[in-house]
BATI-242563 format. One record per residue (C-alpha): residue number from 0; residue in one letter; x, y, z. Coordinates in Angstrom, 3 decimals, m for minus. Layout:
N
- i | aa | px | py | pz
- NUM | A | X | Y | Z;
...
***
This chain:
477
- i | aa | px | py | pz
- 0 | M | 1.839 | 12.912 | 28.196;
- 1 | R | 5.585 | 12.663 | 27.785;
- 2 | D | 6.401 | 10.098 | 30.493;
- 3 | A | 5.067 | 7.008 | 28.570;
- 4 | Y | 5.590 | 5.421 | 25.152;
- 5 | V | 3.549 | 6.950 | 22.350;
- 6 | N | 3.193 | 5.173 | 18.978;
- 7 | P | 5.135 | 7.061 | 16.352;
- 8 | L | 2.740 | 5.897 | 13.653;
- 9 | C | m0.003 | 8.035 | 15.297;
- 10 | V | 2.008 | 11.082 | 16.352;
- 11 | R | 4.312 | 11.311 | 13.371;
- 12 | Y | 3.134 | 9.346 | 10.309;
- 13 | A | m0.403 | 8.265 | 9.858;
- 14 | S | m3.441 | 10.346 | 8.902;
- 15 | R | m6.265 | 11.250 | 11.202;
- 16 | E | m8.664 | 9.406 | 8.911;
- 17 | M | m6.828 | 6.071 | 9.363;
- 18 | Q | m6.233 | 6.731 | 13.088;
- 19 | Y | m9.967 | 7.085 | 13.562;
- 20 | I | m10.793 | 3.938 | 11.751;
- 21 | F | m8.703 | 1.993 | 14.366;
- 22 | S | m9.726 | 4.224 | 17.307;
- 23 | D | m11.583 | 3.137 | 20.357;
- 24 | D | m14.475 | 5.349 | 19.286;
- 25 | N | m14.964 | 3.571 | 16.093;
- 26 | K | m14.331 | 0.127 | 17.647;
- 27 | F | m16.760 | 0.388 | 20.547;
- 28 | S | m19.491 | 2.255 | 18.718;
- 29 | T | m19.302 | m0.572 | 16.231;
- 30 | W | m19.769 | m3.014 | 19.035;
- 31 | R | m22.888 | m1.182 | 20.012;
- 32 | K | m24.210 | m1.095 | 16.474;
- 33 | L | m23.722 | m4.881 | 16.325;
- 34 | W | m25.755 | m5.287 | 19.550;
- 35 | I | m28.461 | m3.259 | 18.081;
- 36 | A | m28.421 | m5.290 | 14.871;
- 37 | L | m28.582 | m8.523 | 16.860;
- 38 | A | m31.540 | m7.325 | 19.010;
- 39 | R | m33.399 | m5.916 | 15.976;
- 40 | A | m32.918 | m9.191 | 14.058;
- 41 | E | m33.982 | m11.318 | 17.080;
- 42 | K | m37.146 | m9.095 | 17.496;
- 43 | T | m37.910 | m9.490 | 13.718;
- 44 | L | m37.665 | m13.163 | 14.042;
- 45 | G | m40.083 | m13.331 | 16.918;
- 46 | I | m38.101 | m13.253 | 20.127;
- 47 | E | m40.466 | m12.095 | 22.854;
- 48 | G | m39.470 | m9.371 | 25.260;
- 49 | I | m37.527 | m7.166 | 22.867;
- 50 | T | m39.252 | m3.936 | 22.136;
- 51 | D | m38.819 | m1.028 | 19.794;
- 52 | A | m38.324 | 1.188 | 22.814;
- 53 | Q | m35.431 | m0.828 | 23.979;
- 54 | I | m33.791 | m0.696 | 20.553;
- 55 | N | m34.448 | 3.072 | 20.295;
- 56 | E | m32.801 | 3.507 | 23.696;
- 57 | M | m29.735 | 1.538 | 22.437;
- 58 | E | m29.535 | 3.678 | 19.323;
- 59 | A | m29.572 | 6.859 | 21.318;
- 60 | H | m26.361 | 5.746 | 23.147;
- 61 | V | m24.196 | 4.412 | 20.375;
- 62 | Y | m21.468 | 7.029 | 20.663;
- 63 | D | m21.618 | 8.333 | 24.256;
- 64 | I | m19.165 | 5.680 | 25.614;
- 65 | D | m18.134 | 6.086 | 29.236;
- 66 | Y | m14.508 | 4.862 | 28.959;
- 67 | E | m13.681 | 5.331 | 32.629;
- 68 | K | m16.649 | 3.177 | 33.677;
- 69 | A | m15.676 | 0.593 | 31.133;
- 70 | A | m12.080 | 0.521 | 32.434;
- 71 | A | m13.318 | 0.064 | 36.006;
- 72 | Y | m15.630 | m2.818 | 34.835;
- 73 | E | m12.804 | m4.483 | 32.961;
- 74 | H | m10.421 | m4.054 | 35.959;
- 75 | S | m12.796 | m6.128 | 38.168;
- 76 | L | m14.200 | m8.439 | 35.478;
- 77 | R | m10.967 | m9.023 | 33.482;
- 78 | H | m13.164 | m9.228 | 30.349;
- 79 | D | m13.300 | m6.402 | 27.897;
- 80 | V | m16.621 | m7.430 | 26.178;
- 81 | M | m18.474 | m7.933 | 29.413;
- 82 | A | m17.112 | m4.576 | 30.700;
- 83 | H | m18.653 | m2.905 | 27.707;
- 84 | V | m21.860 | m4.930 | 27.998;
- 85 | H | m22.268 | m3.579 | 31.541;
- 86 | T | m21.375 | 0.018 | 30.511;
- 87 | F | m23.784 | m0.059 | 27.662;
- 88 | G | m26.482 | m1.503 | 29.979;
- 89 | D | m25.906 | 1.268 | 32.441;
- 90 | A | m26.549 | 3.834 | 29.665;
- 91 | C | m29.532 | 1.816 | 28.490;
- 92 | P | m31.186 | 0.529 | 31.689;
- 93 | N | m34.405 | m0.587 | 29.863;
- 94 | A | m32.430 | m2.567 | 27.330;
- 95 | R | m29.914 | m4.018 | 29.714;
- 96 | G | m31.457 | m7.488 | 29.733;
- 97 | I | m31.397 | m7.954 | 25.954;
- 98 | I | m27.915 | m6.698 | 25.160;
- 99 | H | m25.629 | m9.469 | 23.807;
- 100 | L | m28.529 | m11.972 | 23.970;
- 101 | G | m27.301 | m15.380 | 22.817;
- 102 | A | m23.950 | m14.070 | 21.665;
- 103 | T | m20.340 | m14.826 | 22.542;
- 104 | S | m17.515 | m12.265 | 22.748;
- 105 | C | m16.380 | m12.817 | 19.202;
- 106 | Y | m19.813 | m11.692 | 17.937;
- 107 | V | m18.784 | m8.141 | 18.543;
- 108 | G | m14.975 | m8.575 | 18.583;
- 109 | D | m14.535 | m10.471 | 15.306;
- 110 | N | m17.336 | m8.794 | 13.391;
- 111 | T | m16.003 | m5.448 | 14.366;
- 112 | D | m12.493 | m6.433 | 13.242;
- 113 | I | m13.864 | m7.341 | 9.805;
- 114 | I | m15.857 | m4.120 | 9.580;
- 115 | V | m12.846 | m2.069 | 10.559;
- 116 | M | m10.420 | m3.829 | 8.150;
- 117 | R | m12.936 | m3.188 | 5.382;
- 118 | E | m12.926 | 0.559 | 6.306;
- 119 | G | m9.179 | 0.516 | 6.418;
- 120 | L | m9.017 | m1.165 | 2.943;
- 121 | L | m11.388 | 1.432 | 1.489;
- 122 | Q | m9.171 | 4.214 | 2.780;
- 123 | V | m6.133 | 2.501 | 1.366;
- 124 | K | m7.768 | 2.086 | m1.992;
- 125 | K | m8.476 | 5.812 | m1.957;
- 126 | L | m4.904 | 6.531 | m1.399;
- 127 | L | m3.849 | 4.042 | m3.903;
- 128 | V | m6.014 | 5.377 | m6.634;
- 129 | N | m4.697 | 8.890 | m6.032;
- 130 | T | m1.109 | 7.572 | m5.914;
- 131 | L | m1.743 | 5.940 | m9.304;
- 132 | G | m3.155 | 9.064 | m10.686;
- 133 | A | m0.107 | 11.147 | m9.560;
- 134 | V | 2.255 | 8.624 | m11.081;
- 135 | C | 0.274 | 8.694 | m14.351;
- 136 | D | 0.504 | 12.477 | m14.486;
- 137 | F | 4.184 | 12.180 | m13.878;
- 138 | A | 4.661 | 9.532 | m16.641;
- 139 | R | 2.701 | 11.537 | m19.276;
- 140 | K | 4.648 | 14.747 | m18.536;
- 141 | W | 8.075 | 13.057 | m18.850;
- 142 | K | 7.190 | 10.276 | m21.447;
- 143 | D | 9.652 | 11.769 | m24.005;
- 144 | T | 12.504 | 12.676 | m21.802;
- 145 | P | 15.430 | 10.268 | m22.320;
- 146 | T | 17.311 | 8.947 | m19.372;
- 147 | L | 19.922 | 6.306 | m18.876;
- 148 | A | 18.329 | 2.962 | m17.932;
- 149 | Y | 20.233 | 0.582 | m15.575;
- 150 | T | 20.340 | m3.185 | m15.054;
- 151 | H | 22.240 | m4.247 | m11.925;
- 152 | F | 22.679 | m0.434 | m11.479;
- 153 | Q | 25.104 | m0.603 | m14.366;
- 154 | A | 24.379 | 1.572 | m17.421;
- 155 | A | 22.264 | m0.124 | m20.012;
- 156 | Q | 20.184 | 0.989 | m23.083;
- 157 | P | 18.368 | 4.350 | m22.468;
- 158 | T | 14.648 | 4.658 | m21.648;
- 159 | T | 12.503 | 7.593 | m20.857;
- 160 | V | 11.593 | 9.076 | m17.453;
- 161 | G | 7.911 | 8.446 | m18.213;
- 162 | K | 8.394 | 4.816 | m19.191;
- 163 | R | 10.298 | 4.169 | m15.948;
- 164 | A | 7.276 | 5.628 | m14.126;
- 165 | T | 4.950 | 3.120 | m15.907;
- 166 | L | 6.816 | 0.356 | m13.976;
- 167 | W | 5.787 | 2.017 | m10.696;
- 168 | A | 2.230 | 2.517 | m12.003;
- 169 | Q | 1.913 | m1.117 | m13.112;
- 170 | D | 2.760 | m2.242 | m9.545;
- 171 | L | 0.012 | 0.081 | m8.186;
- 172 | L | m2.515 | m1.344 | m10.615;
- 173 | L | m1.760 | m4.836 | m9.382;
- 174 | D | m2.232 | m3.586 | m5.755;
- 175 | I | m5.574 | m2.025 | m6.571;
- 176 | Q | m6.721 | m5.315 | m8.127;
- 177 | S | m5.596 | m7.105 | m4.836;
- 178 | V | m7.459 | m4.617 | m2.662;
- 179 | D | m10.552 | m4.996 | m4.733;
- 180 | F | m10.364 | m8.745 | m4.495;
- 181 | Q | m10.031 | m8.585 | m0.647;
- 182 | L | m12.950 | m6.095 | m0.396;
- 183 | Q | m15.143 | m8.535 | m2.292;
- 184 | S | m13.958 | m11.478 | m0.254;
- 185 | L | m14.528 | m10.129 | 3.163;
- 186 | K | m17.391 | m11.688 | 5.082;
- 187 | L | m18.648 | m11.169 | 8.579;
- 188 | L | m18.161 | m13.819 | 11.153;
- 189 | G | m21.983 | m13.629 | 11.798;
- 190 | C | m23.341 | m15.089 | 15.014;
- 191 | K | m22.257 | m18.691 | 15.491;
- 192 | G | m21.810 | m18.985 | 19.163;
- 193 | T | m19.038 | m20.352 | 21.288;
- 194 | T | m17.733 | m23.035 | 18.989;
- 195 | G | m19.354 | m22.002 | 15.725;
- 196 | T | m22.352 | m24.414 | 15.976;
- 197 | C | m24.983 | m21.663 | 16.718;
- 198 | A | m26.219 | m23.905 | 19.588;
- 199 | S | m27.163 | m20.929 | 21.741;
- 200 | F | m29.230 | m19.355 | 18.970;
- 201 | L | m30.880 | m22.683 | 18.053;
- 202 | E | m31.979 | m22.908 | 21.751;
- 203 | L | m33.132 | m19.315 | 21.642;
- 204 | F | m35.343 | m19.962 | 18.610;
- 205 | G | m36.682 | m23.178 | 19.918;
- 206 | G | m34.786 | m25.383 | 17.379;
- 207 | D | m35.816 | m23.439 | 14.381;
- 208 | H | m32.848 | m23.820 | 12.010;
- 209 | K | m34.293 | m21.433 | 9.349;
- 210 | K | m34.646 | m18.582 | 11.849;
- 211 | V | m30.998 | m19.140 | 13.033;
- 212 | K | m29.834 | m18.918 | 9.371;
- 213 | K | m32.003 | m15.816 | 8.807;
- 214 | L | m30.604 | m14.186 | 11.847;
- 215 | E | m27.174 | m14.011 | 10.283;
- 216 | K | m28.583 | m12.686 | 7.019;
- 217 | L | m30.428 | m9.901 | 8.816;
- 218 | I | m27.337 | m8.849 | 10.815;
- 219 | A | m25.069 | m8.926 | 7.617;
- 220 | A | m27.463 | m6.824 | 5.730;
- 221 | E | m27.763 | m4.147 | 8.451;
- 222 | M | m23.930 | m3.980 | 8.676;
- 223 | G | m23.561 | m3.582 | 4.987;
- 224 | F | m22.325 | m7.131 | 4.118;
- 225 | E | m23.689 | m9.587 | 1.619;
- 226 | A | m22.797 | m12.663 | 3.620;
- 227 | C | m21.233 | m14.250 | 6.703;
- 228 | M | m18.530 | m16.838 | 6.878;
- 229 | P | m20.160 | m20.294 | 5.977;
- 230 | V | m18.432 | m22.003 | 8.869;
- 231 | S | m16.247 | m21.039 | 11.799;
- 232 | G | m15.054 | m22.006 | 15.164;
- 233 | Q | m15.533 | m19.409 | 17.754;
- 234 | T | m13.576 | m17.021 | 15.555;
- 235 | Y | m13.400 | m16.441 | 11.881;
- 236 | T | m10.367 | m18.123 | 10.267;
- 237 | R | m7.290 | m16.012 | 10.897;
- 238 | K | m6.227 | m16.637 | 7.372;
- 239 | M | m8.492 | m13.656 | 6.517;
- 240 | D | m6.130 | m11.514 | 8.594;
- 241 | Y | m3.201 | m12.862 | 6.647;
- 242 | N | m4.910 | m12.285 | 3.327;
- 243 | V | m5.575 | m8.643 | 4.259;
- 244 | L | m2.056 | m7.898 | 5.548;
- 245 | S | m0.697 | m9.678 | 2.438;
- 246 | V | m2.337 | m7.000 | 0.293;
- 247 | L | m0.771 | m4.247 | 2.578;
- 248 | A | 2.598 | m5.949 | 2.339;
- 249 | G | 2.187 | m5.937 | m1.446;
- 250 | I | 1.552 | m2.202 | m1.368;
- 251 | A | 4.606 | m1.814 | 0.780;
- 252 | Q | 6.694 | m3.691 | m1.753;
- 253 | S | 5.531 | m1.361 | m4.586;
- 254 | A | 6.243 | 1.732 | m2.501;
- 255 | A | 9.628 | 0.516 | m1.407;
- 256 | K | 10.704 | m0.129 | m5.005;
- 257 | F | 9.604 | 3.352 | m5.998;
- 258 | S | 11.417 | 4.840 | m3.033;
- 259 | N | 14.640 | 2.929 | m3.794;
- 260 | D | 14.509 | 4.204 | m7.399;
- 261 | V | 14.068 | 7.763 | m6.085;
- 262 | R | 16.996 | 7.295 | m3.725;
- 263 | L | 19.238 | 6.174 | m6.563;
- 264 | M | 18.034 | 8.996 | m8.891;
- 265 | S | 18.810 | 11.479 | m6.071;
- 266 | H | 22.274 | 10.081 | m5.832;
- 267 | L | 22.601 | 10.624 | m9.567;
- 268 | K | 21.403 | 14.185 | m9.168;
- 269 | E | 18.573 | 13.398 | m11.588;
- 270 | F | 15.669 | 13.845 | m9.131;
- 271 | D | 15.017 | 15.660 | m5.913;
- 272 | E | 12.143 | 14.877 | m3.684;
- 273 | P | 10.372 | 17.856 | m2.097;
- 274 | F | 12.594 | 19.905 | 0.132;
- 275 | E | 11.259 | 22.577 | 2.447;
- 276 | Q | 12.718 | 25.967 | 2.503;
- 277 | K | 14.111 | 25.668 | 6.022;
- 278 | Q | 14.611 | 21.902 | 5.933;
- 279 | I | 17.963 | 20.636 | 7.243;
- 280 | G | 19.538 | 17.595 | 5.522;
- 281 | S | 22.209 | 16.992 | 8.089;
- 282 | S | 23.143 | 18.521 | 11.419;
- 283 | A | 26.804 | 18.409 | 10.464;
- 284 | M | 26.922 | 18.586 | 6.623;
- 285 | A | 25.010 | 21.772 | 5.813;
- 286 | Y | 24.999 | 21.094 | 2.081;
- 287 | K | 23.225 | 17.680 | 2.386;
- 288 | R | 19.798 | 17.244 | 0.745;
- 289 | N | 19.078 | 13.653 | 1.760;
- 290 | P | 15.999 | 11.885 | 0.239;
- 291 | M | 14.558 | 11.397 | 3.745;
- 292 | R | 10.912 | 10.940 | 2.755;
- 293 | S | 11.896 | 8.165 | 0.317;
- 294 | E | 13.946 | 6.594 | 3.055;
- 295 | R | 10.943 | 6.804 | 5.437;
- 296 | I | 8.873 | 5.018 | 2.817;
- 297 | A | 11.515 | 2.259 | 2.732;
- 298 | S | 11.666 | 2.070 | 6.478;
- 299 | L | 7.910 | 1.842 | 7.076;
- 300 | S | 7.398 | m0.563 | 4.122;
- 301 | R | 10.034 | m2.813 | 5.599;
- 302 | Y | 7.992 | m2.883 | 8.831;
- 303 | V | 4.821 | m3.835 | 7.001;
- 304 | M | 6.498 | m6.641 | 5.007;
- 305 | A | 7.900 | m8.052 | 8.229;
- 306 | D | 4.596 | m7.547 | 10.028;
- 307 | V | 2.726 | m9.957 | 7.640;
- 308 | L | 4.471 | m12.842 | 9.451;
- 309 | N | 2.332 | m12.119 | 12.528;
- 310 | P | m1.012 | m13.197 | 11.011;
- 311 | A | 0.715 | m15.995 | 9.189;
- 312 | V | 1.932 | m17.471 | 12.451;
- 313 | T | m1.283 | m16.662 | 14.229;
- 314 | A | m3.302 | m18.539 | 11.472;
- 315 | A | m0.996 | m21.549 | 11.659;
- 316 | T | m1.233 | m21.972 | 15.428;
- 317 | Q | m4.904 | m21.679 | 16.163;
- 318 | W | m6.068 | m24.699 | 18.194;
- 319 | F | m9.276 | m26.447 | 17.263;
- 320 | E | m12.161 | m24.041 | 17.553;
- 321 | R | m10.376 | m21.314 | 19.543;
- 322 | T | m7.355 | m20.127 | 21.335;
- 323 | L | m6.501 | m16.823 | 22.818;
- 324 | D | m2.889 | m16.433 | 21.780;
- 325 | D | m4.122 | m14.405 | 18.833;
- 326 | S | m5.771 | m11.530 | 20.706;
- 327 | A | m2.839 | m9.412 | 21.959;
- 328 | N | m0.848 | m9.871 | 18.792;
- 329 | R | m3.839 | m8.901 | 16.495;
- 330 | R | m4.383 | m5.694 | 18.592;
- 331 | I | m1.037 | m4.496 | 17.553;
- 332 | S | m0.111 | m6.151 | 14.144;
- 333 | I | m3.296 | m5.308 | 12.225;
- 334 | P | m3.797 | m1.668 | 13.084;
- 335 | E | m0.133 | m0.786 | 12.681;
- 336 | A | 0.001 | m2.458 | 9.277;
- 337 | F | m2.766 | m0.149 | 8.120;
- 338 | L | m1.353 | 2.944 | 9.765;
- 339 | A | 2.127 | 2.351 | 8.242;
- 340 | V | 0.760 | 1.850 | 4.697;
- 341 | D | m1.464 | 5.001 | 5.104;
- 342 | A | 1.703 | 6.988 | 5.861;
- 343 | V | 3.716 | 5.282 | 3.040;
- 344 | L | 1.095 | 6.171 | 0.477;
- 345 | A | 0.842 | 9.794 | 1.613;
- 346 | L | 4.673 | 10.090 | 1.221;
- 347 | Y | 4.415 | 8.487 | m2.182;
- 348 | I | 1.930 | 10.968 | m3.406;
- 349 | N | 3.875 | 13.912 | m1.898;
- 350 | I | 7.072 | 12.820 | m3.572;
- 351 | I | 5.892 | 12.020 | m7.057;
- 352 | S | 3.608 | 15.143 | m7.115;
- 353 | N | 6.131 | 17.603 | m5.955;
- 354 | G | 9.613 | 16.209 | m6.782;
- 355 | T | 11.880 | 17.910 | m9.307;
- 356 | V | 13.349 | 16.172 | m12.435;
- 357 | Y | 16.685 | 17.361 | m13.830;
- 358 | P | 16.699 | 16.459 | m17.577;
- 359 | N | 20.218 | 18.172 | m18.055;
- 360 | M | 21.733 | 15.783 | m15.583;
- 361 | M | 20.056 | 12.895 | m17.378;
- 362 | A | 21.401 | 14.094 | m20.671;
- 363 | R | 24.871 | 14.370 | m19.057;
- 364 | H | 24.850 | 10.801 | m17.949;
- 365 | L | 23.548 | 9.687 | m21.270;
- 366 | Q | 26.438 | 11.428 | m23.052;
- 367 | E | 28.903 | 9.740 | m20.775;
- 368 | E | 27.739 | 6.295 | m21.652;
- 369 | L | 26.360 | 6.754 | m25.108;
- 370 | P | 29.643 | 6.061 | m26.864;
- 371 | F | 29.712 | 2.676 | m25.421;
- 372 | I | 25.981 | 2.035 | m25.961;
- 373 | A | 26.263 | 3.239 | m29.613;
- 374 | T | 29.070 | 0.924 | m30.571;
- 375 | E | 26.611 | m1.766 | m31.885;
- 376 | N | 25.024 | 0.810 | m34.148;
- 377 | I | 28.384 | 2.065 | m35.370;
- 378 | L | 29.373 | m1.535 | m36.136;
- 379 | M | 26.256 | m2.125 | m38.213;
- 380 | D | 26.728 | 1.205 | m39.996;
- 381 | C | 30.332 | 0.316 | m40.937;
- 382 | A | 29.244 | m3.061 | m42.142;
- 383 | K | 26.544 | m1.524 | m44.350;
- 384 | R | 29.319 | 0.567 | m45.985;
- 385 | G | 31.323 | m2.575 | m46.837;
- 386 | A | 33.582 | m2.887 | m43.834;
- 387 | D | 34.480 | m6.366 | m42.372;
- 388 | R | 32.036 | m6.784 | m39.468;
- 389 | Q | 34.483 | m9.006 | m37.491;
- 390 | D | 37.454 | m6.635 | m37.936;
- 391 | M | 35.375 | m3.658 | m36.852;
- 392 | H | 34.066 | m5.512 | m33.784;
- 393 | E | 37.559 | m6.351 | m32.597;
- 394 | A | 38.849 | m2.857 | m33.133;
- 395 | I | 35.797 | m1.426 | m31.179;
- 396 | R | 36.418 | m3.960 | m28.493;
- 397 | Q | 40.056 | m2.911 | m28.067;
- 398 | Y | 39.147 | 0.784 | m28.043;
- 399 | S | 36.345 | 0.345 | m25.542;
- 400 | V | 38.412 | m1.716 | m23.079;
- 401 | D | 41.286 | 0.820 | m23.218;
- 402 | V | 38.928 | 3.899 | m22.765;
- 403 | A | 37.075 | 2.196 | m19.980;
- 404 | K | 40.277 | 1.461 | m18.180;
- 405 | R | 41.519 | 5.016 | m18.419;
- 406 | I | 38.156 | 6.371 | m17.277;
- 407 | K | 38.353 | 4.229 | m14.149;
- 408 | L | 41.931 | 4.636 | m13.378;
- 409 | N | 42.566 | 8.231 | m14.228;
- 410 | G | 39.109 | 9.796 | m14.253;
- 411 | E | 39.400 | 10.819 | m17.829;
- 412 | D | 36.512 | 11.758 | m20.101;
- 413 | N | 35.069 | 9.147 | m22.477;
- 414 | N | 36.767 | 9.798 | m25.846;
- 415 | L | 35.796 | 6.553 | m27.584;
- 416 | L | 34.004 | 8.402 | m30.346;
- 417 | E | 37.040 | 10.638 | m30.967;
- 418 | L | 39.197 | 7.571 | m31.390;
- 419 | L | 36.844 | 5.826 | m33.790;
- 420 | L | 36.381 | 9.117 | m35.772;
- 421 | A | 40.176 | 9.345 | m36.162;
- 422 | D | 40.672 | 5.764 | m37.185;
- 423 | E | 40.539 | 5.766 | m40.899;
- 424 | K | 39.439 | 2.194 | m41.215;
- 425 | F | 36.035 | 3.096 | m39.781;
- 426 | R | 35.469 | 5.760 | m42.583;
- 427 | L | 33.264 | 7.798 | m40.118;
- 428 | T | 32.391 | 11.461 | m40.462;
- 429 | Q | 31.003 | 13.801 | m37.704;
- 430 | A | 27.796 | 13.801 | m39.613;
- 431 | D | 27.737 | 10.075 | m39.509;
- 432 | L | 28.253 | 10.077 | m35.842;
- 433 | D | 25.534 | 12.736 | m35.241;
- 434 | R | 23.194 | 10.640 | m37.160;
- 435 | I | 23.986 | 7.385 | m35.337;
- 436 | L | 24.041 | 9.062 | m31.933;
- 437 | D | 20.564 | 10.482 | m32.085;
- 438 | V | 19.319 | 9.480 | m28.700;
- 439 | K | 15.712 | 8.916 | m29.964;
- 440 | K | 17.138 | 5.917 | m31.801;
- 441 | F | 18.160 | 4.184 | m28.527;
- 442 | I | 14.881 | 4.689 | m26.423;
- 443 | G | 13.021 | 2.242 | m28.598;
- 444 | R | 9.167 | 2.452 | m28.175;
- 445 | A | 9.396 | 3.996 | m24.639;
- 446 | P | 7.298 | 7.065 | m25.443;
- 447 | E | 4.687 | 5.013 | m27.295;
- 448 | Q | 4.693 | 2.245 | m24.658;
- 449 | T | 3.977 | 4.952 | m21.986;
- 450 | E | 1.042 | 6.465 | m23.891;
- 451 | E | m0.353 | 3.035 | m24.652;
- 452 | F | m0.070 | 1.826 | m20.956;
- 453 | L | m1.706 | 4.960 | m19.722;
- 454 | K | m4.571 | 4.764 | m22.250;
- 455 | E | m5.189 | 1.124 | m22.186;
- 456 | E | m4.351 | 0.018 | m18.596;
- 457 | A | m4.131 | 2.951 | m16.145;
- 458 | F | m6.755 | 5.476 | m17.312;
- 459 | P | m9.664 | 3.049 | m17.375;
- 460 | V | m8.939 | 2.148 | m13.755;
- 461 | L | m8.777 | 5.847 | m12.815;
- 462 | E | m12.034 | 6.502 | m14.635;
- 463 | A | m13.684 | 3.563 | m12.854;
- 464 | N | m12.548 | 5.091 | m9.540;
- 465 | K | m12.812 | 8.785 | m10.269;
- 466 | A | m15.097 | 9.351 | m7.223;
- 467 | L | m12.027 | 8.545 | m5.076;
- 468 | L | m9.743 | 11.106 | m6.708;
- 469 | G | m8.688 | 14.188 | m4.712;
- 470 | V | m6.836 | 13.889 | m1.430;
- 471 | N | m4.917 | 16.393 | 0.504;
- 472 | V | m2.078 | 14.518 | 2.101;
- 473 | Q | m0.223 | 16.017 | 4.977;
- 474 | I | 3.397 | 15.293 | 5.854;
- 475 | N | 3.984 | 16.227 | 9.368;
- 476 | V | 7.763 | 15.601 | 9.747;
***
């Protein structure tokens, strides 16, 4: 259909796996599984009139959802849950009378949202672990390759390409920790009724509080959770949505930082992201090779970071035990955050795994700045040989200011070292300069730090999650 809006996250960016997690098929089949879990638990706890035959009939119709019938019911009833209660009942006529027994709409709505968010977080974790693995491979490969480091995007002391990559990896490790924490923290709403008091279920079980509490435990176990929320209104606290989306926003921050570094490196001609054989960089400038995948990461990440405001405001504006101004917002803000992060991490893996590093350009930029960077080492070398440190400092300062001015005004090459070599008071030889200018003396412990970080921090996490390694990401556009 081309005459209606289509979400770009689905048609251009996100994977089929993540799209399925937030699909109607997954959502409404989970509703039916929850109705089955409720009926089974109620039967186990002694509610008369619920039979195995009814539960078997419900289980036989978990996935054959008649969406046209559900839409017709919702059009007349103006209630999505009751529309699906009736649709499920039509498919299971013998079980019709026990479907949704004692429950309120949030029993299926909120519990499904938690289940789906958990599935989404598990998919995000899988992508995160693979992203970390790809960055670690990159870091190890380039751990010894010197490159000019930057502070304020001004030339600073050199580092190595691999050491720079550990900064990206460290952010990803923090994101994995956050995902794990949220996965451990998620609890079902349970079955607490219209205002969270369990009044309907207490009535159903003739005032037996123990059975009401056991009911939640049975449902949680069947749905794969250890526990339900201890208290709630009609809904679970919307702070849970905020907590989950905060994790996604954190991942977006990490990915955006990486993408910005790639864009800067691309400008310096030190790195190219993957570029297809027939890919066009610009419709006008045929020579262009824009870092469009990194730009897409930045763009989608910005959306996720802004999107986290939605659950924050929603959580803050809930009235007493329930208000409905959350519903429409949550249908959009939660799925789209997951879909966007899914796309972002796929792009991240693609770029870091298939990009091209240009060590010769890095060496060129190092040589352009190394004369300035090396002046402190030259100063110390002269002092060791008996020169007056303060006199040498002033002479180097004057030469450096003059050279920097001519570079900027006239586009001249950096000839600072030639000037120092020609000045007899420095008593320098070419051999002295070659020894002082060995770039390995300026990268500190960067190679060792990279190896230590990989061995002590990253590899243990990858080993613990090795079952998740191995994804085939698809970049559609």
